[in-house]
C-alpha positions, 0 to 999 in steps of 0.5 A: 722868528722864535728869537723875538716871540720869546719876548712878545707873544700876543700878536694877531694872526695878521701881525704874525703873518707880517713878521713872518714875511719880513725875512723872505721879502728882505732876502729878495730885495737885498739881492737887488738893493743892499739894505741889510749887511749880507752877513746879517740877513740870516739874523734879521729877526735878532739883529734888526727886528728884535733890536727895533722892538726894544723901542716897543718894550719901552714906549707904548705908542697908541693910535694918536701917536705920530712917529717919524723914523729919521734916516730909516734906511731899509726900514728899521726900526720903523717897519717892525714898530709899525707892525707892532703898533698897527694903529700908530702913524709912522712916517719914514724918511731917508735921503736915499731913494732906492732904500725907500723903494725897498720900504715901499715894496715890503710894506705893499707886499706885507700889507702894512698900511700905517707907514708913509715915506718921504724921500728927503732929509729930516731937516728939510721937512716943514709944517709937520709935527710928530710926538716921537722921532726914532732912529737907529745908528744913523748919525751922532746924537748932536745931529739927530737932536738938531734935526728932530727937535723942530719936528717934535710936539712937546707933551705926553701922549704915551707912558713916556714923554715925547722926544727922540728915541735912538738906538746906538752902540758902543761907548757913548759918553763923548757923543752924549757930551757933545750933544748938550742933551741929557738923555735917559740911557737904557741898555738893550741887553737889560731888555733882551738878554741876548749876547748880541745886545751887549753894549747896545743902548737906547737913548731918550731925549725929551722934547 
C-alpha cells in the first residue's frame, strides 16, 4: 500500500482498512475468476489502484457527483475511486456477468456502499444520466465517446467540466484523430513519478 500512500495520506480509518483489504480479496477471487493478470496481482496497488486514483488527482468528485464506469471489468477504476470518494455515487457496468460478481463480492466484503452494478452494455442504458463516465483500457476513444456521450449531463459540478475521463496507454494520436474529439490529455507519469506510468495517459473529453 505504501506505493500510493506516498501520494495520498489523509485517509479515514475506514478507507485505510478498505484499501488494505483489496489485495487479499483480489488474490482470493482471482483464483476463481481471472479479472487481474496473474503476473500483475502482486503489483495491484501500483498497476491498478494507484493508476485508478490518477483520476482522483485530477477530478474532485463530490457527494452530488454521479459517475458511471464503462466496462469496469474487475472494478478498476471504479472501486478505488469509490473508496477515495465515499460520498460519490458510482455505477459500474460490464457485459460480462462473472466480472461483476467479483465486483459485488469485493464491495460486500470491504463494506463499500456507494457502488451499484449493472450487467449490460453502456449503449443499452436508458433514462439515466451521469456527470462523468470513466473507463480504463476498454475500447477506442471513438467508441467510448459514442457510448458515454448520451449518458452525460452537461455542466460543471466539480473542479473540471462534466465528461468522459479514460485511462489509456501508448501512442494515442491516431485514436484521438479517429474519435473526432479534442480531449485534454494528461500524462499519468506527471502525476505519479513511477516508471510504470511512462506512456500512460488520461484523456478528458468534455460534454
